[in-house]
DRENFITI-323740 format. One record per residue (C-alpha): residue number from 1; residue in three letters; chain; x, y, z. Coordinates in steps of 0.001 Angstrom, whole numbers, plus 500000, padded with zeros to 6 digits. Layout:
<atoms>
+-----+--------+--------+--------+--------+--------+
! num ! residu ! chaine !      u !      v !      w !
+-----+--------+--------+--------+--------+--------+
! NUM !    Ala !      A !      X !      Y !      Z !
...
+-----+--------+--------+--------+--------+--------+
</atoms>
This chain:
<atoms>
+-----+--------+--------+--------+--------+--------+
! num ! residu ! chaine !      u !      v !      w !
+-----+--------+--------+--------+--------+--------+
!   1 !    Unk !      A ! 101624 ! 866085 ! 461183 !
!   2 !    Unk !      A ! 101614 ! 864143 ! 464230 !
!   3 !    Unk !      A ! 104766 ! 861995 ! 465001 !
!   4 !    Unk !      A ! 104535 ! 858327 ! 464532 !
!   5 !    Unk !      A ! 106564 ! 855065 ! 464967 !
!   6 !    Unk !      A ! 109420 ! 855180 ! 462662 !
!   7 !    Unk !      A ! 109860 ! 859062 ! 462236 !
!   8 !    Unk !      A ! 113430 ! 860202 ! 462317 !
!   9 !    Unk !      A ! 113347 ! 863197 ! 464889 !
!  10 !    Unk !      A ! 115469 ! 865547 ! 466756 !
!  11 !    Unk !      A ! 114378 ! 866390 ! 470482 !
!  12 !    Unk !      A ! 115737 ! 868393 ! 473338 !
!  13 !    Unk !      A ! 115090 ! 867069 ! 476954 !
!  14 !    Unk !      A ! 115944 ! 867404 ! 480573 !
!  15 !    Unk !      A ! 115392 ! 864236 ! 482747 !
!  16 !    Unk !      A ! 115175 ! 864175 ! 486565 !
!  17 !    Unk !      A ! 114295 ! 861652 ! 489300 !
!  18 !    Unk !      A ! 110905 ! 862718 ! 490398 !
!  19 !    Unk !      A ! 110817 ! 862276 ! 494249 !
!  20 !    Unk !      A ! 114421 ! 863387 ! 494359 !
!  21 !    Unk !      A ! 114407 ! 866500 ! 492117 !
!  22 !    Unk !      A ! 117738 ! 865460 ! 490677 !
!  23 !    Unk !      A ! 118560 ! 865902 ! 487065 !
!  24 !    Unk !      A ! 120597 ! 863135 ! 485429 !
!  25 !    Unk !      A ! 120608 ! 863891 ! 481924 !
!  26 !    Unk !      A ! 120022 ! 866908 ! 479548 !
!  27 !    Unk !      A ! 120711 ! 867927 ! 476040 !
!  28 !    Unk !      A ! 121140 ! 871587 ! 477186 !
!  29 !    Unk !      A ! 124544 ! 872578 ! 478280 !
!  30 !    Unk !      A ! 123515 ! 875492 ! 480623 !
!  31 !    Unk !      A ! 121279 ! 872866 ! 482460 !
!  32 !    Unk !      A ! 123824 ! 870421 ! 482668 !
!  33 !    Unk !      A ! 126207 ! 873119 ! 484450 !
!  34 !    Unk !      A ! 123416 ! 874289 ! 486865 !
!  35 !    Unk !      A ! 122867 ! 870847 ! 488060 !
!  36 !    Unk !      A ! 126428 ! 869644 ! 488290 !
!  37 !    Unk !      A ! 126476 ! 866812 ! 485662 !
!  38 !    Unk !      A ! 128407 ! 868767 ! 482731 !
!  39 !    Unk !      A ! 130663 ! 866468 ! 480996 !
!  40 !    Unk !      A ! 133989 ! 867998 ! 479402 !
!  41 !    Unk !      A ! 134132 ! 867142 ! 475844 !
!  42 !    Unk !      A ! 130434 ! 866247 ! 475246 !
!  43 !    Unk !      A ! 128587 ! 868283 ! 472638 !
!  44 !    Unk !      A ! 125053 ! 869352 ! 473920 !
!  45 !    Unk !      A ! 122650 ! 869410 ! 471168 !
!  46 !    Unk !      A ! 119416 ! 867991 ! 469991 !
!  47 !    Unk !      A ! 119331 ! 864300 ! 470400 !
!  48 !    Unk !      A ! 118451 ! 861998 ! 467392 !
!  49 !    Unk !      A ! 116220 ! 859038 ! 467697 !
!  50 !    Unk !      A ! 114123 ! 856955 ! 465335 !
!  51 !    Unk !      A ! 110737 ! 856710 ! 467124 !
!  52 !    Unk !      A ! 110151 ! 853281 ! 468389 !
!  53 !    Unk !      A ! 113547 ! 851773 ! 468178 !
!  54 !    Unk !      A ! 114052 ! 852145 ! 471896 !
!  55 !    Unk !      A ! 117104 ! 854375 ! 472045 !
!  56 !    Unk !      A ! 115304 ! 856080 ! 474835 !
!  57 !    Unk !      A ! 113051 ! 854368 ! 477419 !
!  58 !    Unk !      A ! 110253 ! 852735 ! 475201 !
!  59 !    Unk !      A ! 107531 ! 854161 ! 477443 !
!  60 !    Unk !      A ! 108796 ! 857657 ! 476896 !
!  61 !    Unk !      A ! 108962 ! 857131 ! 473104 !
!  62 !    Unk !      A ! 105520 ! 855917 ! 472904 !
!  63 !    Unk !      A ! 104369 ! 858967 ! 474725 !
!  64 !    Unk !      A ! 106073 ! 860980 ! 472070 !
!  65 !    Unk !      A ! 103839 ! 859438 ! 469367 !
!  66 !    Unk !      A ! 101077 ! 861860 ! 468338 !
!  67 !    Unk !      A ! 102857 ! 864972 ! 469251 !
!  68 !    Unk !      A ! 103725 ! 867620 ! 466897 !
!  69 !    Unk !      A ! 107072 ! 869385 ! 465724 !
!  70 !    Unk !      A ! 107801 ! 872300 ! 468060 !
!  71 !    Unk !      A ! 105470 ! 870918 ! 470869 !
!  72 !    Unk !      A ! 106790 ! 870852 ! 474342 !
!  73 !    Unk !      A ! 105619 ! 868346 ! 476962 !
!  74 !    Unk !      A ! 106447 ! 867089 ! 480503 !
!  75 !    Unk !      A ! 106137 ! 863418 ! 480804 !
!  76 !    Unk !      A ! 106141 ! 861345 ! 483863 !
!  77 !    Unk !      A ! 107214 ! 857616 ! 483517 !
!  78 !    Unk !      A ! 106784 ! 855045 ! 486337 !
!  79 !    Unk !      A ! 109492 ! 852499 ! 486641 !
!  80 !    Unk !      A ! 107651 ! 849925 ! 484530 !
!  81 !    Unk !      A ! 107741 ! 852350 ! 481505 !
!  82 !    Unk !      A ! 111187 ! 853438 ! 482227 !
!  83 !    Unk !      A ! 114047 ! 851280 ! 483704 !
!  84 !    Unk !      A ! 111921 ! 848862 ! 485457 !
!  85 !    Unk !      A ! 111728 ! 847640 ! 489095 !
!  86 !    Unk !      A ! 114888 ! 846409 ! 490939 !
!  87 !    Unk !      A ! 115381 ! 842563 ! 490503 !
!  88 !    Unk !      A ! 117132 ! 840851 ! 493467 !
!  89 !    Unk !      A ! 118121 ! 838072 ! 490934 !
!  90 !    Unk !      A ! 120471 ! 840730 ! 489455 !
!  91 !    Unk !      A ! 122341 ! 841056 ! 492557 !
!  92 !    Unk !      A ! 125437 ! 838686 ! 492445 !
!  93 !    Unk !      A ! 128156 ! 837401 ! 494771 !
!  94 !    Unk !      A ! 131381 ! 836667 ! 492963 !
!  95 !    Unk !      A ! 134777 ! 835676 ! 494495 !
!  96 !    Unk !      A ! 137194 ! 838425 ! 494616 !
!  97 !    Unk !      A ! 139816 ! 836409 ! 492800 !
!  98 !    Unk !      A ! 137680 ! 836124 ! 489769 !
!  99 !    Unk !      A ! 137681 ! 839902 ! 489447 !
! 100 !    Unk !      A ! 141377 ! 840218 ! 490078 !
! 101 !    Unk !      A ! 141872 ! 837591 ! 487246 !
! 102 !    Unk !      A ! 139913 ! 840005 ! 484851 !
! 103 !    Unk !      A ! 142098 ! 842910 ! 486111 !
! 104 !    Unk !      A ! 139488 ! 844629 ! 488346 !
! 105 !    Unk !      A ! 140454 ! 845877 ! 491597 !
! 106 !    Unk !      A ! 137329 ! 845474 ! 493809 !
! 107 !    Unk !      A ! 136314 ! 848988 ! 495492 !
! 108 !    Unk !      A ! 132741 ! 849836 ! 496705 !
! 109 !    Unk !      A ! 130688 ! 852056 ! 494202 !
! 110 !    Unk !      A ! 133242 ! 850974 ! 491422 !
! 111 !    Unk !      A ! 131261 ! 850538 ! 487924 !
! 112 !    Unk !      A ! 132265 ! 847228 ! 486451 !
! 113 !    Unk !      A ! 131624 ! 845142 ! 483260 !
! 114 !    Unk !      A ! 131226 ! 841358 ! 483615 !
! 115 !    Unk !      A ! 130386 ! 839219 ! 480754 !
! 116 !    Unk !      A ! 128794 ! 842215 ! 478990 !
! 117 !    Unk !      A ! 126792 ! 843131 ! 481854 !
! 118 !    Unk !      A ! 127232 ! 846484 ! 483668 !
! 119 !    Unk !      A ! 126960 ! 846599 ! 487381 !
! 120 !    Unk !      A ! 128174 ! 848292 ! 490421 !
! 121 !    Unk !      A ! 130079 ! 847030 ! 493357 !
! 122 !    Unk !      A ! 128016 ! 847415 ! 496533 !
! 123 !    Unk !      A ! 130442 ! 845523 ! 499152 !
! 124 !    Unk !      A ! 133745 ! 843906 ! 499587 !
! 125 !    Unk !      A ! 134487 ! 841368 ! 502123 !
! 126 !    Unk !      A ! 135663 ! 837848 ! 503218 !
! 127 !    Unk !      A ! 137108 ! 837219 ! 499691 !
! 128 !    Unk !      A ! 133475 ! 837925 ! 497968 !
! 129 !    Unk !      A ! 132270 ! 840923 ! 496115 !
! 130 !    Unk !      A ! 128473 ! 841880 ! 495789 !
! 131 !    Unk !      A ! 127782 ! 843361 ! 492416 !
! 132 !    Unk !      A ! 124384 ! 844994 ! 491597 !
! 133 !    Unk !      A ! 123588 ! 844705 ! 487930 !
! 134 !    Unk !      A ! 120360 ! 846550 ! 488157 !
! 135 !    Unk !      A ! 120025 ! 849639 ! 486034 !
! 136 !    Unk !      A ! 120985 ! 852435 ! 488222 !
! 137 !    Unk !      A ! 117562 ! 854051 ! 487760 !
! 138 !    Unk !      A ! 115629 ! 850938 ! 488287 !
! 139 !    Unk !      A ! 112581 ! 851640 ! 490640 !
! 140 !    Unk !      A ! 112572 ! 855396 ! 489951 !
! 141 !    Unk !      A ! 109711 ! 857407 ! 488692 !
! 142 !    Unk !      A ! 111364 ! 859670 ! 485987 !
! 143 !    Unk !      A ! 110223 ! 863126 ! 484524 !
! 144 !    Unk !      A ! 111252 ! 864127 ! 481172 !
! 145 !    Unk !      A ! 110753 ! 867674 ! 479917 !
! 146 !    Unk !      A ! 110889 ! 867350 ! 476162 !
! 147 !    Unk !      A ! 110625 ! 869399 ! 473063 !
! 148 !    Unk !      A ! 110168 ! 868249 ! 469564 !
! 149 !    Unk !      A ! 112853 ! 870037 ! 467426 !
! 150 !    Unk !      A ! 112730 ! 868646 ! 463800 !
! 151 !    Unk !      A ! 111458 ! 865733 ! 461875 !
! 152 !    Unk !      A ! 114268 ! 864458 ! 459529 !
! 153 !    Unk !      A ! 112985 ! 863664 ! 456143 !
! 154 !    Unk !      A ! 116088 ! 864323 ! 453636 !
! 155 !    Unk !      A ! 117785 ! 861047 ! 452908 !
! 156 !    Unk !      A ! 121152 ! 862525 ! 453397 !
! 157 !    Unk !      A ! 120316 ! 864188 ! 456613 !
! 158 !    Unk !      A ! 119157 ! 860806 ! 457673 !
! 159 !    Unk !      A ! 122495 ! 859180 ! 456924 !
! 160 !    Unk !      A ! 124242 ! 862147 ! 458499 !
! 161 !    Unk !      A ! 122414 ! 861430 ! 461740 !
! 162 !    Unk !      A ! 123099 ! 857812 ! 461694 !
! 163 !    Unk !      A ! 126735 ! 858601 ! 461574 !
! 164 !    Unk !      A ! 126503 ! 861262 ! 464041 !
! 165 !    Unk !      A ! 124754 ! 858874 ! 466480 !
! 166 !    Unk !      A ! 127992 ! 856921 ! 466487 !
! 167 !    Unk !      A ! 130766 ! 859771 ! 466216 !
! 168 !    Unk !      A ! 128946 ! 861955 ! 468980 !
! 169 !    Unk !      A ! 132357 ! 864005 ! 469692 !
! 170 !    Unk !      A ! 131963 ! 865434 ! 466015 !
! 171 !    Unk !      A ! 129925 ! 868308 ! 465064 !
! 172 !    Unk !      A ! 126916 ! 867439 ! 462774 !
! 173 !    Unk !      A ! 128109 ! 870197 ! 460343 !
! 174 !    Unk !      A ! 131554 ! 868605 ! 459851 !
! 175 !    Unk !      A ! 129858 ! 865280 ! 458578 !
! 176 !    Unk !      A ! 128941 ! 865391 ! 454809 !
! 177 !    Unk !      A ! 126710 ! 862771 ! 453380 !
! 178 !    Unk !      A ! 125883 ! 862100 ! 449756 !
! 179 !    Unk !      A ! 123627 ! 859513 ! 448289 !
! 180 !    Unk !      A ! 123882 ! 858882 ! 444565 !
! 181 !    Unk !      A ! 122626 ! 855640 ! 442842 !
! 182 !    Unk !      A ! 122799 ! 853663 ! 446106 !
! 183 !    Unk !      A ! 126386 ! 854582 ! 446832 !
! 184 !    Unk !      A ! 126688 ! 856468 ! 450179 !
! 185 !    Unk !      A ! 129747 ! 858590 ! 450485 !
! 186 !    Unk !      A ! 130378 ! 860146 ! 454034 !
! 187 !    Unk !      A ! 133033 ! 862819 ! 454422 !
! 188 !    Unk !      A ! 134533 ! 863213 ! 457820 !
! 189 !    Unk !      A ! 137341 ! 865265 ! 459206 !
! 190 !    Unk !      A ! 140594 ! 864273 ! 459529 !
! 191 !    Unk !      A ! 140809 ! 864274 ! 463539 !
! 192 !    Unk !      A ! 138150 ! 861418 ! 463302 !
! 193 !    Unk !      A ! 140407 ! 858889 ! 461728 !
! 194 !    Unk !      A ! 142663 ! 859029 ! 464880 !
! 195 !    Unk !      A ! 139860 ! 857953 ! 467365 !
! 196 !    Unk !      A ! 141220 ! 854946 ! 469204 !
! 197 !    Unk !      A ! 137775 ! 852932 ! 468761 !
! 198 !    Unk !      A ! 137184 ! 854019 ! 465107 !
! 199 !    Unk !      A ! 136991 ! 850759 ! 463558 !
! 200 !    Unk !      A ! 134280 ! 849699 ! 466178 !
! 201 !    Unk !      A ! 132419 ! 852992 ! 465644 !
! 202 !    Unk !      A ! 132197 ! 852560 ! 461834 !
! 203 !    Unk !      A ! 131007 ! 849115 ! 462219 !
! 204 !    Unk !      A ! 128345 ! 850591 ! 464024 !
! 205 !    Unk !      A ! 127716 ! 853112 ! 461418 !
! 206 !    Unk !      A ! 127553 ! 850510 ! 458702 !
! 207 !    Unk !      A ! 125127 ! 848254 ! 460786 !
! 208 !    Unk !      A ! 122660 ! 851156 ! 461277 !
! 209 !    Unk !      A ! 123040 ! 852410 ! 457586 !
! 210 !    Unk !      A ! 122237 ! 848854 ! 456400 !
! 211 !    Unk !      A ! 119300 ! 848493 ! 458814 !
! 212 !    Unk !      A ! 117568 ! 851758 ! 458393 !
! 213 !    Unk !      A ! 118392 ! 853034 ! 454785 !
! 214 !    Unk !      A ! 117075 ! 850588 ! 452237 !
! 215 !    Unk !      A ! 118714 ! 852570 ! 449311 !
! 216 !    Unk !      A ! 122162 ! 851603 ! 450532 !
! 217 !    Unk !      A ! 124336 ! 849325 ! 448379 !
! 218 !    Unk !      A ! 127715 ! 850654 ! 449338 !
! 219 !    Unk !      A ! 129230 ! 852962 ! 452043 !
! 220 !    Unk !      A ! 132326 ! 854875 ! 451491 !
! 221 !    Unk !      A ! 134137 ! 856880 ! 453997 !
! 222 !    Unk !      A ! 136216 ! 859757 ! 452943 !
! 223 !    Unk !      A ! 139002 ! 861391 ! 454952 !
! 224 !    Unk !      A ! 139261 ! 865247 ! 454324 !
! 225 !    Unk !      A ! 142164 ! 867307 ! 455058 !
! 226 !    Unk !      A ! 142123 ! 871146 ! 455284 !
! 227 !    Unk !      A ! 144873 ! 872726 ! 453589 !
! 228 !    Unk !      A ! 146277 ! 876386 ! 453571 !
! 229 !    Unk !      A ! 144258 ! 878565 ! 451442 !
! 230 !    Unk !      A ! 141067 ! 876803 ! 452097 !
! 231 !    Unk !      A ! 141892 ! 874029 ! 449656 !
! 232 !    Unk !      A ! 140916 ! 870174 ! 450652 !
! 233 !    Unk !      A ! 142725 ! 867005 ! 449851 !
! 234 !    Unk !      A ! 140545 ! 863828 ! 450444 !
! 235 !    Unk !      A ! 141296 ! 860169 ! 451021 !
! 236 !    Unk !      A ! 138912 ! 857354 ! 450663 !
! 237 !    Unk !      A ! 138449 ! 854369 ! 453007 !
+-----+--------+--------+--------+--------+--------+
</atoms>
């Protein structure tokens, strides 16, 4: 059955800048190492999306509609369908003092976040700082090599994928989700509960489940401890 908007799917991809031949993202560990973009601690695995939600460039997601599970395709995206054209209005000049007040030491090529917008410092001088808030891939034609791995149809698998979307450093297999009578129970390994940003991440999980799982009435997170001899102890949150 062809993919359509709203489908929950797993994909593998490698993405490059067309005219430069530079790979900037991939779900494949060997490809990442080959092209010098390997990230320590990242789990390289199929990527989960709900088709049409804009978790990848919308032009790319639109091109995935109609494909079949198991199909592989190379997709070229012009800037308008990827990250847009460069906009001179997104290049701002700010006083260096303002950045200092925010605890930011101005340095060329440093990535910064100002009022929720991410940018790169392009120049520093005369007490002023030039920051480019355009997306780093603006004006670029991109090429994605994609394979459709799976359509996720089981409700508990959908919940697990939504949890994993926020807890990317946790293996999928270590997340156990059960849905009974509108009550969703999510078991997580004990190391998850020591994550510095866990409250924020769990709020993201709750928001997604509320939005995408209509059956959900209550969400319960359970901390699971592995004991000697293979026994387990659990604690609800």
